[in-house]
N, C-alpha and C positions, 0 to 999 in steps of 0.2 A: 148367730154366727153362720156365715155361708157354709154350704155343704163342702165346697172345695177346700175352705180353710180348715174345717173340722177334720177332714181326712188326713191332713197333715203330710209331711214329707215322706213318711213311711209308705204311703199309698202310691208313690211315684215309681214306676219302673223306668229305669234310665240306662239302657244300653248305649254304648258309644263306639266310635270307630277306633281302629288300631294305629292309624298313621300318625307319625309325628307331625306337628304343625308346620306348614310351609310359610315362608315369610312374604309378606306383601312387598311390592317393588320399593316403596318408600319407607318401609320398616314399621308402618302403622298398621294396626289391625283393620281389615276391610269390612268394618261394621256396617257401612251404608249398604253395600251389596248384600251382606249377610242378612241384615234386618229385612231388606226388601224381598229376598227370596224366601225367608222364613214366613213373613206375613202373607205372601202369596200362597205358599203351600198350605199353611194353616189358616185358611180363609174363613168361610162362614161357620165351619165346625158344627154341623147339625147334630151329629153323633159320631160313633166310632166309624161306621161304614162310610158315611159321608166325608169324614176328615181323611180317611185312608184314600178315598177316591180323589180328593182335592190334591193330596201330596203326589199321587201318581200323575195326575194331570199336569202338575207343575214341573214334571220331569225328573222326579227323584227315583232312584233305582231301588226296587225291593231287594232286601237281603235278609240274613237270619243271623243266628249267633255265630255260625262259622265265619261270618264276615267281621266279627269283632273279637278275635281270640285274646288279644292283649288285655281285654277288660272283663274277662269271664268272672273274676272274683267279685267285681263290683256289681255286675249283673245279677249274680246269685244273691249277693247281700240285699240289693234293692228289691228284688222280687220276693225274697223271703220275708222281708220286713213289710212289704206291701200286702202280701197275702194274709199275713197274720193280723195286720191292723184292720183290714177290711172284713176278715172273718169275724172279728171280735164285735163289729158293728152289724153283723148279720147280712153282709152284702157279698158281692162277687166282683172279680177283677178280670178283664179280658186278657188274652195273650197280647204280648207286645208286638206291634207291627213296626218293623225296622226298615229304614231306608237310608241310602247313602247318596252323596253328591259331592262335587267340587265347586266351591263358591269362592271367588276372589283368590284362588290358589290354595284354599283350605279344604282339606278332606274332612267333611262333617257328616253327622248323622241326624236324622229325625226319627223319633220314636212316638207312636201313637198308642194310647192306652185309654180304657174307659173303666170306671168304677161305678157300679149301681148299688144303691142302698135305699131301701124303703120307697121304691118307686121313683126315685130320682137318679140322675146320672151326672158324673163329672167326666167329661171327655178332655184328655190332656194331649197336647201336641208339644213335643220338646225337641229343641236343637242342641247338639253337644259337639264341642270342639275340644276333645281331651288333650291334656298336656300343653295347652296354649299358655303362653307366658305374657301376652299383652292384654291388659285391661282396657276395654273401650272407654271406660270412665263414666261417672254419673252425668256430667253435663251432656255428653254426646248421646247417651241413652235417653235422657229427657227430651232432647231435641227430636230424636227419631220417633219417640212415643207421642210427641205432641201434647203432652199433659204433665202436671206435677205429680210426682210419686206419692203414694199413700204411706210408703215406708222406705227409708234409706239407711243402710248399715255399711259403714266403712271402718273396719277394724282388723288388725293383724294382717293387712294386705288383702283381705276379702272385701268384695264389693257385692252387695245385694240391693237391688232396687226393685220395688214392687209397685205396680200401677193397677188402676181399674182396667177394664177390657179395652182393647184397641178399636172395637167396633160394637154396635149394639147387640151383636150375636155372641160376643165373648165376655167372659166374666173377669178375667184377670190377665195380666202380662207381667212376667218377671225376668229380670236379667241377673246372672250370677257370674262372678269371677272368683275362683278359688286358686290361689298360688300353691305351687308344690311346697310342702313342708309346713303349711299353716295348720293350726290345731283343728280347724274345720275339715281339712282333708282327711284326717284320721277318723273323723266322725261319719263323713258321708262317703268315703272310699272313692274320692274323685278329686282331681285338680284339672283346672282349665277353664273354659268359658262355656256358659250354657244360657239358653233362654227358653221360656215356656209360656204357652197360651193355654188357658183353660176355658171351656164353656160348660154351662150347667143347664139342666132342663129335666123334664119328665122322661121316663123310660118309654119308648114307643111300643104301642100295642102290636102284638104279632097279628 
């Protein structure tokens, strides 16, 4: 099993932005622009520091928890679950580096985290558009990823699509849509649209 998969959802720290979603001019979600900006920001992902530098270079504005007050409870839930899961494996988890931007009229966040376990690392770069009501859809996400997914789940309004990495330096790409009121929302403390890219590798020597 890949290290990224073994860590599970509990190891993902997922802060998000407070703003309600803005509507695209034609009513469709601006997934083309969002995917392009996300893939640009979360580029080679060599490690935590390198990913943070890439996001900054792509023009995302650093922020902190004060910039996401409407999602404090979710952030606390995710960080607590993540710290516990990683500690049980004898690993450590980095602080969350939080960024914000406006893409296609949407106020969105990127969060960078890294988990280290037994000499290996999982670096995660996640984009969040909380409270978004428009699902980009499996077909469109497949088109943008340029490959067939390794897993697709469409149930109770939720859409989860998982791919291998977008480039040789990334391990996986996932797309999520969780509508308000779905059973999954109560489990993950989140509704809206999200994407994540992970990379794995050895921990760099100091």
